[in-house]
MARNUBA-581549 format. One record per residue (C-alpha): z, x, y; residue number from 1; residue in three letters. Coordinates in steps of 0.1 Angstrom, whole numbers, always signed. Layout:
BEGIN
{{Z; X; Y}; NUM; ala} ...
END
This chain:
BEGIN
{{+617; +1001; +528}; 1; met} {{+615; +966; +545}; 2; lys} {{+584; +953; +563}; 3; ile} {{+569; +921; +571}; 4; phe} {{+535; +910; +584}; 5; leu} {{+533; +890; +615}; 6; arg} {{+499; +877; +630}; 7; pro} {{+484; +900; +656}; 8; val} {{+482; +888; +691}; 9; thr} {{+464; +899; +722}; 10; glu} {{+494; +918; +732}; 11; lys} {{+491; +941; +703}; 12; asp} {{+459; +956; +717}; 13; gly} {{+475; +988; +730}; 14; ala} {{+489; +999; +698}; 15; asn} {{+457; +989; +678}; 16; ile} {{+437; +1009; +701}; 17; val} {{+462; +1039; +700}; 18; lys} {{+461; +1038; +661}; 19; trp} {{+424; +1033; +657}; 20; arg} {{+415; +1061; +680}; 21; asn} {{+435; +1087; +662}; 22; ser} {{+415; +1111; +642}; 23; asp} {{+437; +1104; +611}; 24; lys} {{+426; +1068; +613}; 25; val} {{+391; +1071; +627}; 26; lys} {{+382; +1094; +598}; 27; asn} {{+390; +1067; +573}; 28; his} {{+369; +1041; +590}; 29; cys} {{+331; +1035; +584}; 30; met} {{+327; +1032; +621}; 31; thr} {{+337; +1061; +641}; 32; lys} {{+331; +1051; +677}; 33; ala} {{+364; +1050; +698}; 34; pro} {{+376; +1016; +709}; 35; ile} {{+390; +1006; +743}; 36; thr} {{+415; +978; +750}; 37; glu} {{+385; +958; +764}; 38; glu} {{+365; +963; +733}; 39; ser} {{+396; +954; +712}; 40; asn} {{+401; +924; +732}; 41; leu} {{+365; +912; +725}; 42; lys} {{+369; +919; +688}; 43; phe} {{+402; +897; +690}; 44; tyr} {{+384; +869; +706}; 45; arg} {{+354; +870; +684}; 46; asp} {{+369; +876; +650}; 47; asn} {{+408; +870; +650}; 48; ile} {{+408; +838; +673}; 49; ala} {{+379; +824; +654}; 50; thr} {{+395; +830; +619}; 51; gly} {{+367; +852; +607}; 52; lys} {{+395; +879; +602}; 53; tyr} {{+432; +874; +594}; 54; lys} {{+449; +905; +610}; 55; gln} {{+485; +913; +608}; 56; phe} {{+509; +937; +625}; 57; ile} {{+530; +955; +599}; 58; val} {{+565; +954; +613}; 59; glu} {{+592; +977; +601}; 60; arg} {{+626; +962; +596}; 61; ile} {{+656; +982; +604}; 62; glu} {{+674; +984; +571}; 63; glu} {{+711; +986; +581}; 64; ile} {{+714; +955; +602}; 65; thr} {{+680; +939; +592}; 66; gly} {{+675; +928; +628}; 67; leu} {{+656; +953; +647}; 68; ala} {{+618; +955; +640}; 69; ser} {{+589; +975; +654}; 70; tyr} {{+552; +979; +647}; 71; pro} {{+541; +1007; +625}; 72; ile} {{+504; +997; +616}; 73; ala} {{+479; +970; +611}; 74; thr} {{+463; +953; +580}; 75; val} {{+437; +927; +578}; 76; tyr} {{+414; +905; +557}; 77; leu} {{+378; +904; +569}; 78; lys} {{+347; +885; +562}; 79; asp} {{+365; +856; +546}; 80; leu} {{+340; +838; +525}; 81; asp} {{+354; +805; +516}; 82; tyr} {{+324; +792; +497}; 83; glu} {{+325; +821; +472}; 84; asn} {{+363; +828; +478}; 85; gln} {{+362; +864; +485}; 86; arg} {{+371; +887; +513}; 87; cys} {{+376; +923; +522}; 88; glu} {{+411; +940; +525}; 89; leu} {{+413; +966; +551}; 90; cys} {{+445; +989; +561}; 91; ile} {{+447; +1013; +590}; 92; phe} {{+460; +1047; +580}; 93; ser} {{+483; +1046; +611}; 94; ser} {{+495; +1080; +622}; 95; asp} {{+531; +1064; +624}; 96; asp} {{+553; +1085; +602}; 97; val} {{+568; +1054; +587}; 98; glu} {{+535; +1041; +574}; 99; trp} {{+538; +1059; +541}; 100; asn} {{+525; +1051; +505}; 101; ala} {{+555; +1029; +500}; 102; glu} {{+550; +1009; +530}; 103; gly} {{+513; +1007; +525}; 104; gln} {{+518; +994; +488}; 105; ser} {{+542; +968; +499}; 106; ile} {{+518; +956; +527}; 107; ala} {{+488; +955; +504}; 108; ile} {{+507; +932; +480}; 109; lys} {{+519; +910; +509}; 110; met} {{+483; +909; +521}; 111; leu} {{+471; +900; +486}; 112; leu} {{+497; +872; +484}; 113; glu} {{+482; +858; +514}; 114; lys} {{+445; +862; +504}; 115; ala} {{+451; +844; +469}; 116; phe} {{+479; +820; +479}; 117; gly} {{+473; +809; +515}; 118; glu} {{+437; +814; +518}; 119; tyr} {{+424; +805; +485}; 120; gly} {{+405; +836; +477}; 121; met} {{+393; +844; +440}; 122; his} {{+384; +880; +446}; 123; lys} {{+396; +906; +472}; 124; val} {{+376; +940; +476}; 125; tyr} {{+381; +971; +496}; 126; ser} {{+359; +1002; +505}; 127; tyr} {{+372; +1036; +505}; 128; val} {{+357; +1070; +511}; 129; phe} {{+355; +1087; +478}; 130; tyr} {{+374; +1118; +490}; 131; lys} {{+404; +1098; +499}; 132; phe} {{+417; +1098; +462}; 133; asn} {{+452; +1089; +474}; 134; asp} {{+438; +1055; +488}; 135; glu} {{+418; +1048; +457}; 136; val} {{+451; +1054; +437}; 137; glu} {{+470; +1031; +461}; 138; leu} {{+446; +1002; +456}; 139; leu} {{+446; +1009; +418}; 140; lys} {{+484; +1007; +417}; 141; ala} {{+482; +973; +434}; 142; ala} {{+459; +961; +406}; 143; gly} {{+424; +969; +422}; 144; phe} {{+399; +984; +399}; 145; ser} {{+368; +1005; +408}; 146; val} {{+336; +982; +408}; 147; glu} {{+311; +1007; +422}; 148; ala} {{+304; +1040; +435}; 149; ala} {{+280; +1037; +465}; 150; leu} {{+261; +1070; +470}; 151; lys} {{+256; +1082; +506}; 152; asp} {{+270; +1049; +520}; 153; glu} {{+286; +1060; +552}; 154; ala} {{+288; +1090; +575}; 155; arg} {{+321; +1109; +579}; 156; asn} {{+336; +1126; +609}; 157; glu} {{+310; +1154; +609}; 158; lys} {{+280; +1130; +606}; 159; gly} {{+273; +1137; +571}; 160; glu} {{+267; +1111; +545}; 161; tyr} {{+294; +1105; +519}; 162; glu} {{+301; +1083; +488}; 163; asp} {{+321; +1052; +491}; 164; ile} {{+341; +1035; +463}; 165; ile} {{+343; +997; +461}; 166; arg} {{+373; +984; +444}; 167; leu} {{+383; +949; +437}; 168; ser} {{+409; +925; +423}; 169; ile} {{+405; +891; +411}; 170; ile} {{+430; +864; +412}; 171; ser} {{+447; +856; +378}; 172; asp} {{+448; +818; +386}; 173; lys} 
END
């Protein structure tokens, strides 16, 4: 699978709203409230345009010709703390059938290269609901290790509290 990451633009709002509001994605997020194109635009202006978040669209490259590409998901780094050189890595569990473990693994590695290489981070961390073991394993395969288990940290889709796992990876430089 061939993908690349391109910076998100305001024009990507419709796809992001569609992906984020799907039950599959929403169930993996700490915040369950649906988003609108207007709220996403505000988010973009407050966080992406200001540099607080580095958000990217994952583009799938057509493998035979290598020319055609189309968006399948979004990934981002948030809360970039340049003083302590750390940030949080987030991936949307897009409902696109091509956003599978292989593509997610590639995107995580590309995002880590950006975090450590371009943005000078020392540590990258991520939060995952304990019940999503496949996501924990995906991050472990990319070099993350479990840092902590946070008891009753966030509510699930039913409004019940669940445990969250915090994973992190530290730059080898």
